C-alpha positions in Angstrom: 0.0 0.0 0.0 1.3 3.4 -1.0 1.2 6.5 1.1 1.1 8.7 -1.9 -2.3 10.7 -1.8 -2.4 10.8 -5.6 -2.1 7.0 -5.9 -5.6 5.7 -7.0 -4.7 2.1 -7.5 -6.4 -0.3 -5.1 -5.3 -3.8 -4.3 -7.2 -6.5 -6.1 -8.5 -8.1 -2.9 -10.5 -4.9 -2.1 -12.2 -5.0 -5.5 -13.0 -8.7 -5.0 -14.5 -8.0 -1.6 -16.6 -5.2 -3.0 -17.9 -7.3 -5.9 -18.6 -10.2 -3.6 -20.7 -8.0 -1.3 -23.1 -7.1 -4.1 -23.0 -10.4 -6.0 -25.9 -11.9 -4.2 -28.2 -8.9 -5.0 -27.1 -8.6 -8.6 -26.8 -12.3 -9.6 -30.0 -12.5 -11.6 -29.6 -9.1 -13.3 -27.9 -9.1 -16.8 -28.5 -5.5 -17.9 -27.4 -2.2 -16.3 -30.9 -0.8 -16.8 -32.3 -3.6 -14.7 -29.7 -3.0 -12.0 -30.7 0.7 -11.9 -34.4 -0.1 -11.8 -33.7 -2.6 -9.0 -32.2 0.1 -6.8 -34.4 1.1 -3.9 -35.8 4.6 -3.6 -34.0 6.6 -1.0 -35.8 6.9 2.4 -36.7 10.5 3.2 -37.1 11.0 7.0 -40.2 12.8 8.1 -40.4 15.1 11.1 -43.9 14.0 11.9 -46.0 16.1 14.2 -43.0 18.2 15.3 -42.3 19.3 11.8 -46.0 20.2 11.3 -45.7 22.6 14.3 -42.3 24.0 13.6 -42.5 24.6 9.8 -45.0 27.5 9.9 -43.0 29.1 12.7 -39.8 28.9 10.6 -41.6 30.3 7.6 -42.9 33.2 9.7 -39.4 33.9 11.0 -38.1 33.8 7.5 -40.6 36.4 6.4 -39.9 38.6 9.4 -36.2 38.3 8.6 -36.7 39.2 5.0 -38.9 42.2 6.0 -36.2 43.4 8.4 -33.5 42.9 5.8 -35.5 44.9 3.2 -36.6 47.8 5.4 -33.6 48.2 7.8 -31.7 50.6 5.5 -34.7 52.9 5.3 -35.2 52.7 9.1 -31.5 53.3 9.8 -31.3 56.3 7.4 -34.4 57.8 8.8 -33.1 57.2 12.4 -29.8 59.0 11.5 -31.8 62.0 10.2 -34.1 62.1 13.2 -31.3 61.8 15.7 -29.5 64.7 14.1 -32.7 66.7 14.2 -33.5 65.9 17.8 -30.0 66.2 19.4 -28.6 69.5 20.6 -25.9 69.5 17.9 -25.9 72.7 15.9 -27.6 71.7 12.6 -25.7 73.3 9.8 -26.6 73.2 6.1 -24.1 70.6 5.1 -25.0 68.4 8.0 -28.6 68.6 7.1 -27.9 67.6 3.5 -25.7 64.8 4.7 -28.4 63.4 7.0 -31.0 63.7 4.3 -28.6 61.9 2.0 -28.4 59.0 4.5 -32.1 58.8 4.7 -32.6 59.0 0.9 -29.9 56.3 0.4 -31.6 54.0 2.9 -35.0 54.4 1.2 -33.4 53.9 -2.2 -31.8 50.6 -1.0 -35.1 49.5 0.5 -36.9 50.1 -2.7 -34.6 47.6 -4.4 -32.1 50.1 -5.9 -34.3 51.2 -8.8 -32.6 52.8 -11.8 -32.8 56.5 -12.6 -36.0 56.3 -14.6 -37.9 54.2 -11.9 -36.5 56.5 -9.2 -37.8 59.5 -11.1 -41.2 57.8 -11.4 -41.3 57.1 -7.6 -40.3 60.7 -6.8 -42.9 62.1 -9.2 -45.6 59.9 -7.9 -45.0 60.8 -4.2 -44.5 64.5 -4.9 -47.7 64.6 -6.9 -49.5 62.7 -4.2 -48.3 65.2 -1.6 -49.2 68.1 -3.7 -52.7 66.8 -4.2 -53.1 66.2 -0.4 -51.8 69.7 0.2 -54.3 71.2 -2.3 -57.2 69.4 -0.6 -56.1 70.6 2.8 -55.7 74.1 1.5 -59.1 74.0 -0.1 -60.6 72.8 3.3 -58.8 75.5 5.1 -59.9 78.4 2.9 -63.4 77.3 2.1 -64.7 76.2 5.5 -64.9 79.7 7.0 -68.3 80.6 8.3 -69.9 83.4 6.3 -70.9 86.5 8.1 -74.1 88.4 7.4 
């Protein structure tokens, strides 16, 4: 026997032992297709009742994990912006822009890193929606005054 790890030769007696161990099962088979068909299907273990209870819990954890992974950049960016607004740090113009950049980058990541066109569509949609809401509120503010006689 060689100690060389690249030596793939095996002694003849090992081959004979291997063939002899399967000879009884394969004695009446003459074709390779018959031998493959005669192989048993693999046994797949079942978790039983424990699996029925644990599997939905694992699926729920997976969805929570995915939700946290998806929205954590937006939450972190918004938290950085809010912390800078609420702390007694003097809020200069560049620091405000930097904090807004962090928040915008977090939201951009959470939206799945859309391209420039899709980002523009998102921005246009939300700006339009905010403008419509502002117009409705302004209309209510100016038209709900009681009339004097």
